[in-house]
MDTraj code that builds the backbone (N, CA, C; nanometers):
import mdtraj as md
import numpy as np

residues = "UNK UNK UNK UNK UNK UNK UNK UNK UNK UNK UNK UNK UNK UNK UNK UNK UNK UNK UNK UNK UNK UNK UNK UNK UNK UNK UNK UNK UNK UNK UNK UNK UNK UNK UNK UNK UNK UNK UNK UNK UNK UNK UNK UNK UNK UNK UNK UNK UNK UNK UNK UNK UNK UNK UNK UNK UNK UNK UNK UNK UNK UNK UNK UNK UNK UNK UNK UNK UNK UNK UNK UNK UNK UNK UNK UNK UNK UNK UNK UNK UNK UNK UNK UNK UNK UNK UNK UNK UNK UNK UNK UNK UNK UNK UNK UNK UNK UNK UNK UNK UNK UNK UNK UNK UNK UNK UNK UNK UNK UNK UNK UNK UNK UNK UNK UNK UNK UNK UNK UNK UNK UNK UNK UNK UNK UNK UNK UNK UNK UNK UNK UNK UNK UNK UNK UNK UNK UNK UNK UNK UNK UNK".split()
xyz = np.array([
    [-11.3754, -18.2432, -6.7074],
    [-11.4089, -18.1943, -6.5669],
    [-11.3386, -18.2089, -6.4769],
    [-11.3094, -18.3789, -6.4430],
    [-11.2893, -18.4202, -6.3751],
    [-11.1046, -18.3968, -6.3348],
    [-11.0467, -18.3767, -6.4427],
    [-10.9379, -18.3095, -6.4503],
    [-10.8782, -18.2586, -6.3087],
    [-10.9437, -18.1548, -6.3026],
    [-10.9341, -18.0894, -6.2231],
    [-10.8278, -18.1769, -6.0325],
    [-10.9394, -18.2349, -6.0533],
    [-10.9115, -18.3366, -5.8983],
    [-10.8643, -18.4360, -5.9298],
    [-10.7403, -18.5183, -6.0706],
    [-10.6959, -18.5922, -6.1096],
    [-10.5971, -18.5504, -6.2129],
    [-10.5180, -18.4570, -6.0890],
    [-10.3723, -18.4148, -6.2912],
    [-10.2904, -18.5291, -6.2913],
    [-10.2548, -18.6660, -6.2148],
    [-10.1925, -18.8091, -6.3232],
    [-10.2481, -18.7754, -6.3606],
    [-10.4084, -18.8030, -6.3770],
    [-10.4670, -18.9338, -6.4950],
    [-10.4729, -19.0278, -6.4431],
    [-10.5037, -19.0182, -6.3061],
    [-10.5278, -19.1845, -6.2895],
    [-10.6878, -19.1682, -6.2644],
    [-10.7557, -19.1764, -6.3740],
    [-10.8569, -19.1982, -6.3951],
    [-10.9280, -19.3484, -6.4740],
    [-10.9871, -19.4178, -6.4232],
    [-11.0486, -19.5201, -6.4211],
    [-11.2253, -19.5748, -6.5407],
    [-11.2044, -19.5872, -6.6361],
    [-11.3524, -19.5905, -6.6710],
    [-11.3439, -19.7451, -6.6672],
    [-11.5454, -19.7428, -6.7132],
    [-11.5953, -19.9017, -6.6991],
    [-11.7534, -19.8871, -6.7669],
    [-11.7295, -19.9585, -6.9329],
    [-11.8624, -19.9923, -6.9509],
    [-11.9191, -20.0616, -6.9929],
    [-12.0817, -20.0922, -6.9315],
    [-12.1741, -20.2639, -6.9154],
    [-12.3224, -20.2028, -6.9364],
    [-12.3155, -20.2709, -7.0117],
    [-12.4543, -20.2760, -7.0806],
    [-12.5680, -20.1309, -7.0371],
    [-12.5071, -20.0102, -7.0570],
    [-12.5552, -19.8818, -7.0867],
    [-12.4965, -19.8321, -6.9261],
    [-12.4392, -19.9164, -6.8684],
    [-12.4151, -19.8313, -6.7654],
    [-12.2473, -19.7906, -6.7705],
    [-12.1708, -19.6962, -6.6910],
    [-12.1145, -19.6381, -6.6540],
    [-12.0199, -19.6282, -6.4954],
    [-11.8752, -19.6600, -6.4630],
    [-11.8787, -19.6113, -6.3987],
    [-11.6717, -19.5244, -6.4080],
    [-11.6849, -19.3644, -6.3570],
    [-11.5741, -19.3876, -6.3084],
    [-11.4711, -19.3602, -6.1951],
    [-11.3584, -19.4323, -6.1630],
    [-11.3243, -19.4537, -6.0463],
    [-11.2180, -19.3753, -6.0684],
    [-11.0795, -19.2797, -5.9131],
    [-11.0503, -19.2547, -5.9012],
    [-10.9958, -19.2561, -5.7780],
    [-10.8146, -19.2429, -5.7411],
    [-10.8055, -19.1437, -5.6069],
    [-10.8435, -19.0389, -5.5798],
    [-10.8729, -19.0267, -5.5230],
    [-10.9159, -18.8463, -5.4586],
    [-10.8134, -18.7925, -5.3376],
    [-10.7553, -18.7052, -5.3283],
    [-10.6351, -18.6480, -5.2455],
    [-10.7630, -18.5948, -5.0925],
    [-10.7229, -18.5946, -5.0372],
    [-10.8373, -18.5336, -4.8905],
    [-10.7531, -18.5208, -4.7553],
    [-10.7101, -18.4018, -4.7048],
    [-10.6062, -18.4038, -4.6213],
    [-10.5056, -18.4753, -4.6287],
    [-10.4159, -18.4780, -4.7367],
    [-10.2756, -18.5889, -4.7609],
    [-10.3032, -18.7347, -4.7578],
    [-10.4985, -18.7518, -4.7182],
    [-10.4286, -18.9156, -4.7312],
    [-10.6175, -18.8976, -4.8513],
    [-10.5595, -19.1014, -4.9126],
    [-10.6269, -19.1324, -5.0701],
    [-10.7281, -19.1648, -4.9985],
    [-10.8386, -19.0534, -5.0813],
    [-10.9912, -19.1564, -5.0891],
    [-11.0354, -19.2590, -5.1671],
    [-11.0791, -19.2799, -5.2241],
    [-11.1288, -19.3928, -5.3608],
    [-11.2644, -19.3058, -5.4014],
    [-11.2785, -19.2294, -5.5105],
    [-11.3932, -19.1736, -5.5666],
    [-11.4622, -19.2588, -5.7005],
    [-11.6044, -19.2780, -5.6563],
    [-11.6154, -19.3601, -5.8020],
    [-11.7520, -19.2999, -5.8384],
    [-11.8186, -19.2956, -5.9334],
    [-11.9097, -19.2092, -5.9863],
    [-12.0095, -19.2813, -6.0547],
    [-12.1415, -19.3106, -6.1100],
    [-12.1332, -19.3739, -6.1591],
    [-12.2753, -19.3612, -6.2406],
    [-12.3175, -19.3794, -6.3555],
    [-12.4912, -19.3743, -6.4470],
    [-12.5609, -19.4767, -6.4488],
    [-12.6409, -19.5194, -6.4276],
    [-12.6939, -19.6603, -6.4073],
    [-12.8269, -19.5715, -6.5266],
    [-12.8366, -19.6645, -6.6472],
    [-12.9565, -19.6081, -6.7852],
    [-13.1062, -19.6833, -6.7224],
    [-13.0795, -19.7871, -6.7002],
    [-13.2059, -19.8780, -6.5887],
    [-13.3168, -19.7420, -6.5029],
    [-13.2229, -19.7249, -6.4909],
    [-13.2780, -19.5705, -6.3539],
    [-13.2405, -19.4666, -6.3408],
    [-13.1841, -19.4400, -6.4505],
    [-13.1505, -19.3433, -6.4859],
    [-13.1437, -19.2624, -6.3691],
    [-13.0262, -19.2964, -6.2344],
    [-12.9417, -19.2459, -6.1613],
    [-12.8090, -19.1936, -6.2001],
    [-12.7639, -19.0929, -6.1063],
    [-12.6290, -19.0807, -6.1321],
    [-12.5558, -19.0433, -6.0149],
    [-12.4737, -19.1891, -5.9218],
    [-12.4352, -19.1746, -5.8218],
    [-12.2597, -19.1414, -5.7907],
    [-12.2796, -19.0396, -5.6863],
    [-12.1332, -19.0566, -5.5912],
    [-12.1089, -19.1162, -5.5246],
    [-11.9877, -19.1725, -5.4735],
    [-11.9273, -19.3088, -5.3649],
    [-11.7653, -19.2586, -5.3463],
    [-11.8057, -19.1915, -5.2152],
    [-11.6550, -19.1679, -5.2105],
    [-11.6347, -19.2327, -5.0798],
    [-11.5708, -19.3752, -5.0608],
    [-11.4689, -19.3956, -4.9578],
    [-11.3182, -19.3505, -4.9184],
    [-11.3232, -19.2866, -4.7394],
    [-11.2051, -19.2625, -4.6933],
    [-11.1671, -19.3965, -4.7082],
    [-10.9615, -19.3580, -4.6073],
    [-10.8875, -19.4463, -4.6101],
    [-10.8699, -19.5386, -4.5102],
    [-11.0160, -19.5686, -4.4081],
    [-11.0686, -19.6007, -4.3114],
    [-11.1697, -19.6675, -4.2592],
    [-11.1586, -19.7561, -4.1516],
    [-11.2801, -19.8332, -4.1825],
    [-11.3247, -19.8514, -3.9950],
    [-11.4725, -19.8611, -4.0107],
    [-11.4896, -19.9258, -3.8509],
    [-11.4702, -20.0531, -3.8053],
    [-11.3914, -20.0395, -3.6703],
    [-11.3406, -20.1217, -3.5923],
    [-11.4973, -20.1826, -3.5527],
    [-11.5306, -20.3248, -3.5288],
    [-11.6604, -20.3766, -3.3834],
    [-11.6617, -20.2885, -3.3404],
    [-11.5773, -20.2626, -3.2585],
    [-11.6241, -20.2364, -3.0418],
    [-11.6483, -20.0755, -3.0928],
    [-11.6571, -20.0391, -3.2291],
    [-11.7352, -19.8587, -3.2090],
    [-11.8399, -19.8847, -3.3542],
    [-11.9065, -20.0145, -3.3693],
    [-11.9970, -19.9254, -3.4606],
    [-12.1179, -19.8805, -3.4425],
    [-12.1626, -19.9130, -3.2882],
    [-12.2823, -19.8012, -3.2675],
    [-12.1719, -19.6907, -3.2496],
    [-12.0903, -19.6306, -3.2336],
    [-12.0303, -19.5012, -3.1454],
    [-12.0534, -19.4375, -3.3718],
    [-11.9680, -19.4996, -3.4114],
    [-11.9924, -19.4511, -3.5344],
    [-12.1335, -19.4441, -3.5927],
    [-12.2026, -19.5515, -3.5975],
    [-12.3293, -19.5312, -3.6644],
    [-12.4444, -19.3564, -3.5891],
    [-12.3735, -19.3553, -3.4600],
    [-12.4538, -19.2797, -3.4021],
    [-12.4181, -19.1342, -3.4356],
    [-12.2636, -19.1583, -3.4831],
    [-12.1974, -18.9794, -3.5241],
    [-12.2511, -18.9597, -3.6397],
    [-12.2889, -19.0556, -3.7415],
    [-12.3029, -19.0665, -3.8915],
    [-12.4413, -19.0198, -3.9253],
    [-12.4939, -19.0638, -3.8364],
    [-12.6441, -19.0353, -3.8116],
    [-12.6513, -18.8680, -3.7496],
    [-12.5807, -18.8233, -3.6374],
    [-12.5672, -18.6931, -3.6223],
    [-12.5832, -18.5903, -3.7470],
    [-12.4547, -18.6613, -3.8264],
    [-12.3658, -18.6079, -3.8817],
    [-12.4728, -18.5760, -4.0494],
    [-12.5285, -18.6121, -4.0583],
    [-12.6941, -18.6549, -4.1480],
    [-12.7796, -18.5828, -4.1634],
    [-12.7886, -18.5937, -4.0035],
    [-12.9472, -18.5253, -3.9720],
    [-12.8765, -18.4012, -3.9487],
    [-12.8077, -18.3274, -3.8610],
    [-12.7441, -18.1481, -3.8347],
    [-12.6782, -18.0908, -3.9488],
    [-12.6177, -18.1771, -4.0693],
    [-12.6201, -18.1271, -4.1569],
    [-12.6126, -18.0947, -4.3114],
    [-12.5890, -17.9780, -4.3561],
    [-12.6524, -17.9660, -4.4600],
    [-12.5537, -18.0989, -4.6084],
    [-12.5937, -18.1909, -4.6560],
    [-12.5017, -18.2303, -4.7341],
    [-12.6257, -18.3338, -4.8346],
    [-12.6066, -18.3225, -4.8888],
    [-12.7083, -18.3629, -5.0581],
    [-12.6593, -18.5371, -5.0337],
    [-12.5824, -18.6006, -4.9603],
    [-12.5847, -18.7519, -4.9622],
    [-12.5608, -18.7750, -4.8185],
    [-12.5746, -18.8800, -4.8285],
    [-12.5594, -19.0036, -4.6708],
    [-12.4099, -19.0471, -4.6519],
    [-12.3886, -19.0210, -4.5286],
    [-12.2573, -19.1000, -4.4766],
    [-12.2855, -19.2428, -4.4066],
    [-12.2784, -19.3277, -4.4236],
    [-12.2924, -19.4728, -4.3381],
    [-12.1750, -19.5812, -4.3782],
    [-12.1649, -19.6584, -4.2612],
    [-12.0728, -19.7738, -4.2084],
    [-12.1795, -19.9098, -4.2195],
    [-12.1283, -19.9769, -4.3827],
    [-12.1626, -20.0669, -4.3516],
    [-12.1111, -20.2116, -4.2974],
    [-12.1912, -20.3157, -4.2601],
    [-12.1784, -20.4041, -4.1233],
    [-12.0258, -20.4635, -4.1290],
    [-11.9546, -20.4382, -4.2472],
    [-11.7614, -20.4940, -4.2063],
    [-11.6896, -20.4052, -4.2110],
    [-11.7777, -20.2813, -4.1578],
    [-11.6974, -20.1392, -4.1193],
    [-11.6455, -20.0352, -4.2223],
    [-11.6767, -20.0841, -4.3595],
    [-11.6913, -19.9860, -4.4089],
    [-11.7567, -19.8315, -4.4579],
    [-11.6436, -19.7697, -4.4360],
    [-11.7162, -19.6395, -4.4532],
    [-11.7444, -19.5689, -4.6054],
    [-11.8606, -19.4624, -4.6365],
    [-11.8887, -19.3890, -4.7742],
    [-12.0042, -19.3271, -4.7379],
    [-11.9534, -19.2390, -4.8269],
    [-12.0405, -19.0991, -4.8493],
    [-12.1449, -19.1457, -4.9658],
    [-12.2500, -19.0809, -4.9869],
    [-12.3334, -19.1467, -5.1043],
    [-12.4135, -19.0624, -5.1800],
    [-12.4163, -19.0003, -5.2527],
    [-12.5339, -18.8937, -5.2992],
    [-12.5579, -18.9767, -5.4439],
    [-12.7297, -18.9469, -5.4303],
    [-12.8073, -19.0378, -5.6020],
    [-12.8722, -18.8389, -5.6384],
    [-12.8594, -18.8671, -5.7997],
    [-12.9022, -18.8043, -5.8785],
    [-13.0596, -18.8194, -5.9314],
    [-13.1543, -18.8062, -5.9598],
    [-13.2124, -18.9240, -6.0269],
    [-13.2422, -18.7813, -6.1739],
    [-13.2022, -18.8629, -6.2854],
    [-13.1429, -18.7789, -6.4166],
    [-13.2687, -18.7816, -6.5023],
    [-13.3832, -18.8561, -6.4627],
    [-13.4636, -18.8670, -6.5230],
    [-13.5580, -18.7320, -6.5805],
    [-13.5085, -18.6915, -6.7294],
    [-13.6026, -18.5618, -6.7558],
    [-13.5134, -18.5307, -6.8266],
    [-13.3823, -18.5138, -6.7595],
    [-13.2277, -18.3658, -6.7229],
    [-13.1621, -18.4398, -6.8059],
    [-13.0701, -18.3739, -6.7847],
    [-12.8734, -18.4047, -6.8947],
    [-12.8183, -18.2928, -6.7487],
    [-12.7336, -18.3777, -6.7265],
    [-12.7158, -18.3038, -6.5544],
    [-12.5064, -18.2152, -6.6201],
    [-12.5482, -18.1604, -6.6322],
    [-12.4286, -18.0670, -6.6533],
    [-12.2414, -18.0886, -6.5451],
    [-12.1822, -18.0408, -6.6165],
    [-12.0515, -18.0558, -6.5575],
    [-12.0450, -18.0101, -6.3833],
    [-12.1369, -17.9226, -6.3748],
    [-12.1029, -17.7962, -6.2459],
    [-12.2090, -17.8873, -6.1867],
    [-12.2928, -17.9724, -6.1921],
    [-12.3850, -18.0688, -6.0868],
    [-12.2731, -18.1446, -6.0788],
    [-12.1865, -18.2240, -6.1276],
    [-12.1691, -18.3529, -6.0826],
    [-11.9972, -18.3328, -6.0010],
    [-11.9701, -18.1703, -6.0556],
    [-11.8179, -18.0866, -5.9506],
    [-11.9434, -18.1032, -5.8240],
    [-12.0397, -18.0497, -5.8213],
    [-12.0443, -17.9764, -5.6934],
    [-12.1590, -18.1436, -5.6045],
    [-12.1808, -18.2534, -5.6279],
    [-12.1718, -18.3664, -5.6231],
    [-12.0167, -18.3905, -5.5211],
    [-11.9275, -18.4032, -5.6481],
    [-11.7876, -18.5054, -5.5359],
    [-11.7714, -18.3035, -5.4836],
    [-11.7542, -18.2065, -5.4983],
    [-11.6945, -18.1103, -5.4019],
    [-11.8361, -18.1774, -5.2462],
    [-11.9115, -18.1951, -5.2479],
    [-12.0594, -18.1719, -5.0739],
    [-11.9524, -18.2589, -5.0549],
    [-11.9034, -18.4597, -5.1101],
    [-11.8610, -18.5242, -5.0576],
    [-11.7085, -18.4760, -4.9959],
    [-11.5835, -18.4213, -5.0591],
    [-11.5422, -18.4272, -5.0362],
    [-11.5452, -18.3263, -4.9040],
    [-11.6352, -18.1715, -4.8709],
    [-11.6530, -18.1265, -4.7460],
    [-11.7096, -18.1966, -4.6355],
    [-11.7418, -18.2615, -4.6745],
    [-11.7876, -18.3897, -4.5269],
    [-11.6778, -18.4141, -4.4973],
    [-11.6251, -18.4732, -4.5940],
    [-11.4492, -18.5522, -4.4859],
    [-11.3956, -18.5070, -4.4279],
    [-11.3824, -18.2933, -4.5028],
    [-11.2748, -18.2407, -4.4522],
    [-11.3460, -18.1869, -4.3550],
    [-11.4383, -18.1571, -4.3079],
    [-11.4914, -18.0602, -4.1839],
    [-11.5868, -18.1661, -4.1219],
    [-11.5316, -18.2879, -4.0966],
    [-11.6024, -18.3818, -4.0160],
    [-11.4137, -18.4993, -3.9762],
    [-11.3541, -18.4516, -4.0664],
    [-11.2593, -18.5771, -4.0780],
    [-11.1640, -18.6172, -3.8882],
    [-11.1683, -18.4755, -3.7677],
    [-11.1798, -18.6076, -3.6679],
    [-11.2128, -18.6797, -3.5722],
    [-11.3919, -18.5929, -3.5620],
    [-11.4829, -18.6733, -3.5041],
    [-11.4319, -18.8173, -3.5578],
    [-11.4999, -18.7960, -3.7384],
    [-11.4178, -19.0261, -3.8389],
    [-11.3196, -19.0654, -3.7752],
    [-11.2563, -18.9721, -3.7632],
    [-11.0895, -19.0968, -3.7313],
    [-11.1372, -19.1573, -3.6145],
    [-11.2116, -19.0599, -3.4884],
    [-11.1770, -19.1144, -3.3546],
    [-11.2677, -19.2343, -3.3650],
    [-11.3669, -19.2402, -3.4404],
    [-11.4535, -19.3539, -3.4079],
    [-11.3902, -19.4829, -3.5676],
    [-11.2616, -19.4220, -3.6159],
    [-11.2710, -19.5419, -3.7415],
    [-11.1396, -19.5560, -3.7245],
    [-11.0049, -19.6345, -3.7403],
    [-10.8749, -19.6479, -3.7945],
    [-10.8673, -19.7682, -3.9380],
    [-10.6743, -19.6856, -3.9263],
    [-10.6742, -19.6897, -4.1250],
    [-10.6588, -19.8331, -4.1414],
    [-10.6882, -19.9055, -4.2742],
    [-10.7156, -19.9845, -4.3556],
    [-10.5960, -19.9840, -4.3727],
    [-10.5613, -20.1929, -4.3834],
    [-10.4197, -20.2042, -4.4442],
    [-10.3957, -20.1317, -4.5635],
    [-10.3153, -20.0911, -4.6217],
    [-10.2583, -20.0784, -4.7160],
    [-10.2703, -20.1094, -4.7837],
    [-10.3116, -20.0986, -4.9144],
    [-10.3727, -20.1959, -5.0793],
    [-10.4738, -20.2579, -5.0739],
    [-10.5187, -20.2417, -4.9230],
    [-10.6773, -20.3212, -4.8893],
    [-10.8067, -20.2385, -5.0075],
    [-10.8296, -20.3953, -5.0286],
    [-10.9341, -20.3658, -5.1064],
    [-11.0636, -20.3485, -5.0346],
    [-11.1386, -20.2235, -5.0721],
    [-11.2442, -20.1648, -5.0278],
    [-11.4066, -20.2266, -5.0825],
    [-11.4824, -20.3077, -5.0138],
    [-11.5439, -20.3905, -5.0925],
    [-11.7665, -20.3796, -5.0500],
    [-11.7486, -20.1801, -4.9714],
    [-11.8303, -20.1551, -4.9506],
    [-11.9145, -20.1483, -5.0457],
    [-12.0771, -20.1650, -5.0167],
    [-12.1550, -20.1466, -5.0954],
    [-12.2647, -20.0610, -4.9908],
    [-12.2656, -19.9636, -5.0613],
    [-12.3935, -19.8733, -4.9746],
    [-12.4496, -19.8434, -5.0105],
])
top = md.Topology()
chain = top.add_chain()
for i, resn in enumerate(residues, 1):
    res = top.add_residue(resn, chain, resSeq=i)
    for name in ("N", "CA", "C"):
        top.add_atom(name, md.element.get_by_symbol(name[0]), res)
traj = md.Trajectory(xyz[None], top)
């Protein structure tokens, strides 16, 4: 199902103690974003994280927080856009899977929601952020 997003086969998977993580690069507007999809056995949660290729500098942290709160409040996205203390930007959506078996359609919709948020608000987000160094590791756990 996710192969349509990753035609080059650049999907990385990890399984540990019943928890699973699928991660890959996702191209949005000619920029490489990092996508992580996780399932946690104990909590029975499915999580989608999407990290853009830019970060919020300290001088724009308050402005970014206000912008992200506005996006989260005014627009109907099932996930949340956040900024961490170190300036990392992240879209995060959680689905409680207790008693249900998530469908491929459900997962596709979660990824599409993340993509659409960044497509629809790219210019505003870029105004409060800056490109991070190529090859820099994103460590935001939002």
